N, C-alpha and C positions, 0 to 999 in steps of 0.2 A: 530805754537806756539811759543813763548818765555816763560822763566820762569817767568815773571813778570806775565803772564794772567791765569798761574794756582792761583786759588782762592783756598786761604787755610786757616784754622782757628787752633788757637794751644791753647788748652786746658790740664789746670794744675793749682790746687789751689796752687801749688807750684811758687811762684810768682816771686824770682829769676829764676830758673828754667827756665821757659816759656819764662821771657823776654829776657834771653841770648840765648835760642833757636832759640827764634825772629831773634835776630841779630844776629847769624850765619847761619841764613837761609838768611839773607838781605845781609850779607858778600860773598853770592853765585849769588846773582840775585834772590831773591826769597821773596816776599811780604807776611807777612802772618799779619792776624790780630789775636789779642790774648782775651783767656777766663777763669777767673780765677775758675769759678763754672760752672755746670752744666746749672741752669737757664739762664745767657748771654752765654752761647754756643747755646742755644736755641734761642733763640733772635738774636743770630748772622748769625747763617742756615736760616733765613729768606733772607737777603741778599744773592745773587751769591754767590756760594760755589762750589765749587769742591772736597776737599780734607780736612778731619779732622783729625787732629792728637789728641787723645784724652787720659786722664789719666783713668785710673780704679776709682781709690779710692780717692774721694772729700768728703767733707761735703753736707749735705744736699742732694743732687742728686748724686749718684755715676754714674761712666761713663757707665752699662749696663744701667740705664735708661736714659743716655743721646743717647747711642747706639739705642735703643727700639723706643725712637720717633723720631730722625733722618729716622730711615730707614722705619718707618711707614708713616711720610710727607713727607721726602723727600728722596726715594727708590734710586736716582741716584746718589746720593751725596756718597762719598767714603770714609771711615771711619778707619782707622790705629789706632791699639791702640798702646800704647806707656807707657808702667807701671814698675816701680820697685818692683811690689807686681803681687802676682798670678803666679799659675803654671798652670800643664795641664789642670785640669777641669776648670779653668777660658778663658785658648787660645780656648780649645774646645767649650764651651760655647758664646764666642763671635764670634768666626766663625759660630754657629748655629744662632747666631741673626743675620748676616749679615756682621760680620766686613772684609774688605779687607785684614790687615794682623794685625800680633801682633808679636809686638817687646817688647824687655825689657831693662830697665835701667839698666847701663850705657850703651848707645849705640854709635855706630859709625855714627858721620852723614852723611858719603855718603852711608851708611846702608840706611837711612832715607830718604835721598833724590832717592834713586833708588826705593825705595817703593813709594814715592810720586810720581816721574814721572811715574810708570809703575801702578799706581793705575789712574793718570788722563789718560792715554794712554786707560786701559780699560774701563773709562767711555764713553770716545768717541769713541771708536769702538761698544760699547754696544747702543749708541746713534745712530749710521749709521746703525747697526742690525735693529733697530726699526722702523727707517724709511727705511732703505730696504724693510721689510716684510710690513710695510702700502704703497709703492708703488711696489708692486708686484712681489716681489723678486730681484729687483735693485739695486744692490750696488754703481754701477756707478752712477747713479740716485741720490741714498743719499745720497753720496758725495757730490754731487751737490748742492742738499739742504740744507745739514748742513753744507757747504763754505756758503751759501748766506745769511745764518742765523748767520753766527758767532760763531757755536757751536765750530768749531774746533780752533777759535782764544780763546776760554775759557769762552765764553760768552753764556748764556744759551739761548737755542729759546725761 
């Protein structure tokens, strides 16, 4: 897996923030698509996606609505909440709804990158477990199946 293989969507209605964040990720070798609102994010997630970095407060469709839809229709996609709003109640709600992580702005770029890498790793490991179960519990066979289907390279099977 290379950094470019992780398919990331950044979603925030603060255009300057999300564009700057995408540039900072690009400087570290990560390519990210951007969306400035919930409906656009849901259109973007129809393309291969591993990790969404999602703000909670956006006009029209908030981050919780986006999270709910993503986890319902694309449960394998990992969602990291990155928000300047919200406290413990919002954090607990996000985790209950299936968020992978909850980070607060301003955040350290290394903390975000670590979270993205871990979310991607867990997505791949979850896929391996699922294939392993389908293959009768043979984890090595599952790894071979996933390698053949390019899942480890970040491409969905």
